Biopython code that builds the backbone (N, CA, C, O; Angstrom):
import numpy as np
from Bio.PDB.StructureBuilder import StructureBuilder

atoms = [
    (1, "UNK", "N", (-87.860, 121.226, 40.966)),
    (1, "UNK", "CA", (-88.238, 120.432, 39.837)),
    (1, "UNK", "C", (-87.062, 119.522, 39.483)),
    (1, "UNK", "O", (-85.921, 119.976, 39.389)),
    (2, "UNK", "N", (-87.350, 118.237, 39.288)),
    (2, "UNK", "CA", (-86.316, 117.281, 38.896)),
    (2, "UNK", "C", (-86.070, 117.404, 37.391)),
    (2, "UNK", "O", (-87.006, 117.431, 36.592)),
    (3, "UNK", "N", (-84.805, 117.476, 37.029)),
    (3, "UNK", "CA", (-84.401, 117.518, 35.625)),
    (3, "UNK", "C", (-83.886, 116.121, 35.266)),
    (3, "UNK", "O", (-82.883, 115.687, 35.833)),
    (4, "UNK", "N", (-84.532, 115.412, 34.355)),
    (4, "UNK", "CA", (-84.028, 114.093, 33.966)),
    (4, "UNK", "C", (-82.647, 114.216, 33.312)),
    (4, "UNK", "O", (-82.457, 115.028, 32.407)),
    (5, "UNK", "N", (-81.704, 113.425, 33.762)),
    (5, "UNK", "CA", (-80.343, 113.524, 33.243)),
    (5, "UNK", "C", (-80.293, 113.230, 31.749)),
    (5, "UNK", "O", (-79.406, 113.715, 31.047)),
    (6, "UNK", "N", (-81.241, 112.438, 31.265)),
    (6, "UNK", "CA", (-81.264, 112.092, 29.841)),
    (6, "UNK", "C", (-81.599, 113.297, 28.969)),
    (6, "UNK", "O", (-81.312, 113.300, 27.772)),
    (7, "UNK", "N", (-82.216, 114.335, 29.574)),
    (7, "UNK", "CA", (-82.588, 115.523, 28.809)),
    (7, "UNK", "C", (-81.440, 116.513, 28.665)),
    (7, "UNK", "O", (-81.575, 117.509, 27.954)),
    (8, "UNK", "N", (-80.323, 116.261, 29.321)),
    (8, "UNK", "CA", (-79.184, 117.177, 29.286)),
    (8, "UNK", "C", (-78.160, 116.726, 28.258)),
    (8, "UNK", "O", (-78.016, 115.535, 27.983)),
    (9, "UNK", "N", (-77.460, 117.689, 27.702)),
    (9, "UNK", "CA", (-76.344, 117.340, 26.817)),
    (9, "UNK", "C", (-75.230, 116.731, 27.671)),
    (9, "UNK", "O", (-75.197, 116.918, 28.887)),
    (10, "UNK", "N", (-74.333, 116.013, 27.031)),
    (10, "UNK", "CA", (-73.207, 115.430, 27.764)),
    (10, "UNK", "C", (-72.388, 116.512, 28.455)),
    (10, "UNK", "O", (-71.948, 116.328, 29.591)),
    (11, "UNK", "N", (-72.180, 117.638, 27.777)),
    (11, "UNK", "CA", (-71.402, 118.737, 28.358)),
    (11, "UNK", "C", (-72.101, 119.342, 29.572)),
    (11, "UNK", "O", (-71.457, 119.643, 30.577)),
    (12, "UNK", "N", (-73.405, 119.519, 29.480)),
    (12, "UNK", "CA", (-74.147, 120.100, 30.606)),
    (12, "UNK", "C", (-74.118, 119.164, 31.811)),
    (12, "UNK", "O", (-73.901, 119.607, 32.939)),
    (13, "UNK", "N", (-74.334, 117.889, 31.575)),
    (13, "UNK", "CA", (-74.302, 116.908, 32.660)),
    (13, "UNK", "C", (-72.916, 116.866, 33.286)),
    (13, "UNK", "O", (-72.788, 116.844, 34.510)),
    (14, "UNK", "N", (-71.886, 116.856, 32.463)),
    (14, "UNK", "CA", (-70.516, 116.839, 32.965)),
    (14, "UNK", "C", (-70.219, 118.083, 33.801)),
    (14, "UNK", "O", (-69.555, 117.992, 34.834)),
    (15, "UNK", "N", (-70.704, 119.231, 33.364)),
    (15, "UNK", "CA", (-70.494, 120.472, 34.114)),
    (15, "UNK", "C", (-71.179, 120.452, 35.470)),
    (15, "UNK", "O", (-70.613, 120.918, 36.459)),
    (16, "UNK", "N", (-72.374, 119.924, 35.525)),
    (16, "UNK", "CA", (-73.104, 119.820, 36.790)),
    (16, "UNK", "C", (-72.357, 118.889, 37.745)),
    (16, "UNK", "O", (-72.205, 119.194, 38.928)),
    (17, "UNK", "N", (-71.900, 117.767, 37.228)),
    (17, "UNK", "CA", (-71.176, 116.801, 38.057)),
    (17, "UNK", "C", (-69.857, 117.398, 38.542)),
    (17, "UNK", "O", (-69.515, 117.261, 39.717)),
    (18, "UNK", "N", (-69.118, 118.055, 37.656)),
    (18, "UNK", "CA", (-67.844, 118.678, 38.049)),
    (18, "UNK", "C", (-68.067, 119.707, 39.142)),
    (18, "UNK", "O", (-67.331, 119.738, 40.128)),
    (19, "UNK", "N", (-69.064, 120.539, 38.975)),
    (19, "UNK", "CA", (-69.369, 121.562, 39.975)),
    (19, "UNK", "C", (-69.666, 120.936, 41.327)),
    (19, "UNK", "O", (-69.210, 121.427, 42.359)),
    (20, "UNK", "N", (-70.427, 119.857, 41.322)),
    (20, "UNK", "CA", (-70.772, 119.170, 42.565)),
    (20, "UNK", "C", (-69.538, 118.559, 43.222)),
    (20, "UNK", "O", (-69.344, 118.697, 44.430)),
    (21, "UNK", "N", (-68.712, 117.892, 42.438)),
    (21, "UNK", "CA", (-67.533, 117.219, 42.980)),
    (21, "UNK", "C", (-66.523, 118.228, 43.529)),
    (21, "UNK", "O", (-65.825, 117.941, 44.502)),
    (22, "UNK", "N", (-66.445, 119.396, 42.914)),
    (22, "UNK", "CA", (-65.476, 120.401, 43.351)),
    (22, "UNK", "C", (-65.888, 121.141, 44.624)),
    (22, "UNK", "O", (-65.067, 121.831, 45.229)),
    (23, "UNK", "N", (-67.130, 121.008, 45.030)),
    (23, "UNK", "CA", (-67.580, 121.672, 46.252)),
    (23, "UNK", "C", (-66.876, 121.096, 47.465)),
    (23, "UNK", "O", (-66.553, 119.909, 47.512)),
    (24, "UNK", "N", (-66.647, 121.947, 48.432)),
    (24, "UNK", "CA", (-66.096, 121.457, 49.693)),
    (24, "UNK", "C", (-67.129, 120.558, 50.353)),
    (24, "UNK", "O", (-68.332, 120.771, 50.205)),
    (25, "UNK", "N", (-66.657, 119.557, 51.079)),
    (25, "UNK", "CA", (-67.565, 118.678, 51.778)),
    (25, "UNK", "C", (-67.986, 117.467, 50.974)),
    (25, "UNK", "O", (-68.830, 116.692, 51.425)),
    (26, "UNK", "N", (-67.416, 117.285, 49.786)),
    (26, "UNK", "CA", (-67.754, 116.101, 49.002)),
    (26, "UNK", "C", (-66.611, 115.093, 49.040)),
    (26, "UNK", "O", (-66.420, 114.316, 48.105)),
    (27, "UNK", "N", (-65.856, 115.119, 50.135)),
    (27, "UNK", "CA", (-64.769, 114.166, 50.312)),
    (27, "UNK", "C", (-65.329, 112.766, 50.463)),
    (27, "UNK", "O", (-66.458, 112.588, 50.919)),
    (28, "UNK", "N", (-64.558, 111.792, 50.090)),
    (28, "UNK", "CA", (-65.037, 110.419, 50.073)),
    (28, "UNK", "C", (-64.391, 109.555, 51.157)),
    (28, "UNK", "O", (-64.260, 108.345, 50.977)),
    (29, "UNK", "N", (-63.989, 110.153, 52.270)),
    (29, "UNK", "CA", (-63.478, 109.373, 53.386)),
    (29, "UNK", "C", (-61.969, 109.296, 53.409)),
    (29, "UNK", "O", (-61.276, 110.157, 52.867)),
    (30, "UNK", "N", (-61.475, 108.261, 54.041)),
    (30, "UNK", "CA", (-60.041, 108.120, 54.259)),
    (30, "UNK", "C", (-59.271, 107.816, 52.988)),
    (30, "UNK", "O", (-58.131, 108.255, 52.836)),
    (31, "UNK", "N", (-59.872, 107.077, 52.080)),
    (31, "UNK", "CA", (-59.198, 106.735, 50.831)),
    (31, "UNK", "C", (-59.343, 107.869, 49.829)),
    (31, "UNK", "O", (-60.447, 108.335, 49.549)),
    (32, "UNK", "N", (-58.215, 108.303, 49.300)),
    (32, "UNK", "CA", (-58.220, 109.372, 48.298)),
    (32, "UNK", "C", (-58.660, 108.811, 46.957)),
    (32, "UNK", "O", (-58.162, 107.775, 46.518)),
    (33, "UNK", "N", (-59.593, 109.493, 46.305)),
    (33, "UNK", "CA", (-60.046, 109.089, 44.968)),
    (33, "UNK", "C", (-59.659, 110.183, 43.988)),
    (33, "UNK", "O", (-59.586, 111.359, 44.342)),
    (34, "UNK", "N", (-59.418, 109.783, 42.769)),
    (34, "UNK", "CA", (-59.106, 110.764, 41.731)),
    (34, "UNK", "C", (-60.365, 111.554, 41.385)),
    (34, "UNK", "O", (-61.485, 111.125, 41.663)),
    (35, "UNK", "N", (-60.156, 112.699, 40.782)),
    (35, "UNK", "CA", (-61.264, 113.542, 40.351)),
    (35, "UNK", "C", (-62.158, 112.775, 39.380)),
    (35, "UNK", "O", (-63.385, 112.838, 39.470)),
    (36, "UNK", "N", (-61.528, 112.049, 38.449)),
    (36, "UNK", "CA", (-62.293, 111.269, 37.462)),
    (36, "UNK", "C", (-63.116, 110.183, 38.143)),
    (36, "UNK", "O", (-64.254, 109.932, 37.746)),
    (37, "UNK", "N", (-62.562, 109.541, 39.154)),
    (37, "UNK", "CA", (-63.294, 108.494, 39.870)),
    (37, "UNK", "C", (-64.471, 109.080, 40.636)),
    (37, "UNK", "O", (-65.542, 108.475, 40.690)),
    (38, "UNK", "N", (-64.281, 110.246, 41.223)),
    (38, "UNK", "CA", (-65.374, 110.913, 41.938)),
    (38, "UNK", "C", (-66.506, 111.266, 40.976)),
    (38, "UNK", "O", (-67.681, 111.059, 41.278)),
    (39, "UNK", "N", (-66.128, 111.806, 39.804)),
    (39, "UNK", "CA", (-67.138, 112.151, 38.799)),
    (39, "UNK", "C", (-67.899, 110.907, 38.347)),
    (39, "UNK", "O", (-69.120, 110.946, 38.196)),
    (40, "UNK", "N", (-67.186, 109.811, 38.133)),
    (40, "UNK", "CA", (-67.829, 108.578, 37.689)),
    (40, "UNK", "C", (-68.783, 108.050, 38.757)),
    (40, "UNK", "O", (-69.864, 107.557, 38.436)),
    (41, "UNK", "N", (-68.388, 108.152, 40.019)),
    (41, "UNK", "CA", (-69.269, 107.725, 41.119)),
    (41, "UNK", "C", (-70.575, 108.512, 41.108)),
    (41, "UNK", "O", (-71.656, 107.944, 41.263)),
    (42, "UNK", "N", (-70.463, 109.822, 40.923)),
    (42, "UNK", "CA", (-71.665, 110.666, 40.905)),
    (42, "UNK", "C", (-72.521, 110.326, 39.690)),
    (42, "UNK", "O", (-73.742, 110.217, 39.810)),
    (43, "UNK", "N", (-71.905, 110.159, 38.528)),
    (43, "UNK", "CA", (-72.652, 109.800, 37.325)),
    (43, "UNK", "C", (-73.389, 108.474, 37.521)),
    (43, "UNK", "O", (-74.549, 108.342, 37.128)),
    (44, "UNK", "N", (-72.725, 107.507, 38.119)),
    (44, "UNK", "CA", (-73.367, 106.212, 38.377)),
    (44, "UNK", "C", (-74.579, 106.376, 39.291)),
    (44, "UNK", "O", (-75.605, 105.728, 39.084)),
    (45, "UNK", "N", (-74.467, 107.236, 40.295)),
    (45, "UNK", "CA", (-75.587, 107.473, 41.205)),
    (45, "UNK", "C", (-76.740, 108.177, 40.496)),
    (45, "UNK", "O", (-77.907, 107.904, 40.776)),
    (46, "UNK", "N", (-76.411, 109.077, 39.585)),
    (46, "UNK", "CA", (-77.456, 109.754, 38.802)),
    (46, "UNK", "C", (-78.175, 108.740, 37.912)),
    (46, "UNK", "O", (-79.405, 108.712, 37.857)),
    (47, "UNK", "N", (-77.406, 107.918, 37.223)),
    (47, "UNK", "CA", (-78.002, 106.939, 36.310)),
    (47, "UNK", "C", (-78.819, 105.876, 37.046)),
    (47, "UNK", "O", (-79.793, 105.355, 36.503)),
    (48, "UNK", "N", (-78.426, 105.555, 38.273)),
    (48, "UNK", "CA", (-79.180, 104.571, 39.051)),
    (48, "UNK", "C", (-80.349, 105.218, 39.797)),
    (48, "UNK", "O", (-81.119, 104.542, 40.478)),
    (49, "UNK", "N", (-80.464, 106.540, 39.653)),
    (49, "UNK", "CA", (-81.551, 107.333, 40.242)),
    (49, "UNK", "C", (-81.520, 107.363, 41.768)),
    (49, "UNK", "O", (-82.549, 107.592, 42.403)),
    (50, "UNK", "N", (-80.347, 107.133, 42.360)),
    (50, "UNK", "CA", (-80.230, 107.302, 43.808)),
    (50, "UNK", "C", (-80.025, 108.773, 44.158)),
    (50, "UNK", "O", (-80.316, 109.201, 45.275)),
    (51, "UNK", "N", (-79.519, 109.545, 43.191)),
    (51, "UNK", "CA", (-79.508, 111.003, 43.333)),
    (51, "UNK", "C", (-80.165, 111.606, 42.094)),
    (51, "UNK", "O", (-80.142, 111.015, 41.014)),
    (52, "UNK", "N", (-80.746, 112.786, 42.266)),
    (52, "UNK", "CA", (-81.453, 113.450, 41.173)),
    (52, "UNK", "C", (-80.904, 114.858, 40.981)),
    (52, "UNK", "O", (-80.328, 115.447, 41.896)),
    (53, "UNK", "N", (-81.089, 115.378, 39.792)),
    (53, "UNK", "CA", (-80.704, 116.748, 39.462)),
    (53, "UNK", "C", (-81.931, 117.613, 39.696)),
    (53, "UNK", "O", (-82.992, 117.376, 39.119)),
    (54, "UNK", "N", (-81.773, 118.627, 40.557)),
    (54, "UNK", "CA", (-82.904, 119.452, 40.961)),
    (54, "UNK", "C", (-82.632, 120.904, 40.571)),
    (54, "UNK", "O", (-81.583, 121.462, 40.892)),
    (55, "UNK", "N", (-83.598, 121.504, 39.874)),
    (55, "UNK", "CA", (-83.522, 122.924, 39.535)),
    (55, "UNK", "C", (-84.446, 123.687, 40.462)),
    (55, "UNK", "O", (-85.617, 123.335, 40.606)),
    (56, "UNK", "N", (-83.922, 124.736, 41.095)),
    (56, "UNK", "CA", (-84.719, 125.606, 41.951)),
    (56, "UNK", "C", (-85.039, 126.880, 41.181)),
    (56, "UNK", "O", (-84.144, 127.667, 40.873)),
    (57, "UNK", "N", (-86.299, 127.078, 40.875)),
    (57, "UNK", "CA", (-86.700, 128.303, 40.186)),
    (57, "UNK", "C", (-86.506, 129.510, 41.091)),
    (57, "UNK", "O", (-86.128, 130.585, 40.625)),
    (58, "UNK", "N", (-86.762, 129.335, 42.381)),
    (58, "UNK", "CA", (-86.613, 130.432, 43.341)),
    (58, "UNK", "C", (-85.179, 130.941, 43.389)),
    (58, "UNK", "O", (-84.940, 132.148, 43.367)),
    (59, "UNK", "N", (-84.225, 130.014, 43.455)),
    (59, "UNK", "CA", (-82.813, 130.392, 43.568)),
    (59, "UNK", "C", (-82.084, 130.375, 42.233)),
    (59, "UNK", "O", (-80.913, 130.746, 42.151)),
    (60, "UNK", "N", (-82.782, 129.942, 41.187)),
    (60, "UNK", "CA", (-82.196, 129.822, 39.860)),
    (60, "UNK", "C", (-80.873, 129.063, 39.931)),
    (60, "UNK", "O", (-79.839, 129.531, 39.456)),
    (61, "UNK", "N", (-80.938, 127.881, 40.538)),
    (61, "UNK", "CA", (-79.735, 127.075, 40.717)),
    (61, "UNK", "C", (-80.052, 125.601, 40.496)),
    (61, "UNK", "O", (-81.203, 125.169, 40.543)),
    (62, "UNK", "N", (-78.990, 124.857, 40.255)),
    (62, "UNK", "CA", (-79.093, 123.415, 40.080)),
    (62, "UNK", "C", (-78.315, 122.750, 41.192)),
    (62, "UNK", "O", (-77.234, 123.206, 41.567)),
    (63, "UNK", "N", (-78.866, 121.670, 41.718)),
    (63, "UNK", "CA", (-78.216, 120.944, 42.790)),
    (63, "UNK", "C", (-78.458, 119.450, 42.587)),
    (63, "UNK", "O", (-79.371, 119.050, 41.865)),
    (64, "UNK", "N", (-77.644, 118.649, 43.219)),
    (64, "UNK", "CA", (-77.844, 117.205, 43.250)),
    (64, "UNK", "C", (-78.323, 116.840, 44.643)),
    (64, "UNK", "O", (-77.761, 117.299, 45.638)),
    (65, "UNK", "N", (-79.348, 116.026, 44.716)),
    (65, "UNK", "CA", (-79.910, 115.619, 46.001)),
    (65, "UNK", "C", (-80.171, 114.126, 45.986)),
    (65, "UNK", "O", (-80.407, 113.531, 44.935)),
    (66, "UNK", "N", (-80.125, 113.526, 47.174)),
    (66, "UNK", "CA", (-80.529, 112.128, 47.267)),
    (66, "UNK", "C", (-81.988, 112.046, 46.894)),
    (66, "UNK", "O", (-82.794, 112.860, 47.345)),
    (67, "UNK", "N", (-82.340, 111.071, 46.075)),
    (67, "UNK", "CA", (-83.699, 110.962, 45.559)),
    (67, "UNK", "C", (-84.720, 110.827, 46.676)),
    (67, "UNK", "O", (-85.774, 111.461, 46.631)),
    (68, "UNK", "N", (-84.422, 110.007, 47.679)),
    (68, "UNK", "CA", (-85.390, 109.819, 48.762)),
    (68, "UNK", "C", (-85.561, 111.082, 49.605)),
    (68, "UNK", "O", (-86.645, 111.313, 50.141)),
    (69, "UNK", "N", (-84.524, 111.900, 49.733)),
    (69, "UNK", "CA", (-84.632, 113.161, 50.468)),
    (69, "UNK", "C", (-85.496, 114.152, 49.696)),
    (69, "UNK", "O", (-86.337, 114.839, 50.275)),
    (70, "UNK", "N", (-85.282, 114.221, 48.386)),
    (70, "UNK", "CA", (-86.068, 115.155, 47.577)),
    (70, "UNK", "C", (-87.547, 114.785, 47.585)),
    (70, "UNK", "O", (-88.406, 115.661, 47.691)),
    (71, "UNK", "N", (-87.844, 113.514, 47.474)),
    (71, "UNK", "CA", (-89.240, 113.069, 47.441)),
    (71, "UNK", "C", (-89.924, 113.306, 48.773)),
    (71, "UNK", "O", (-91.142, 113.480, 48.820)),
    (72, "UNK", "N", (-89.145, 113.316, 49.874)),
    (72, "UNK", "CA", (-89.726, 113.541, 51.200)),
    (72, "UNK", "C", (-90.124, 115.003, 51.381)),
    (72, "UNK", "O", (-90.992, 115.319, 52.195)),
    (73, "UNK", "N", (-89.495, 115.881, 50.630)),
    (73, "UNK", "CA", (-89.813, 117.312, 50.740)),
    (73, "UNK", "C", (-91.056, 117.576, 50.006)),
    (73, "UNK", "O", (-91.516, 118.716, 49.963)),
]
sb = StructureBuilder()
sb.init_structure("model")
sb.init_model(0)
sb.init_chain("A")
sb.init_seg("    ")
for serial, (resi, resn, name, xyz) in enumerate(atoms, 1):
    if name == "N":
        sb.init_residue(resn, " ", resi, " ")
    sb.init_atom(name, np.array(xyz, "f"), 0.0, 1.0, " ", f" {name:<3s}", serial, name[0])
structure = sb.get_structure()
């Protein structure tokens, strides 16, 4: 189920983004970016709806997914 980012508190949205950015494998290539810049990039993608916040009832977890990938499932 997609959770609209507008329905989340600022703290909840920030926590979801921080958790995502801190995961291994979210490196941004050869150029090093600050943690704040990485968070802002993710927030911009959420607001532009290129990625969505997805809640899995089965796993009781929240994840960020590319919008087109989620819709294909």
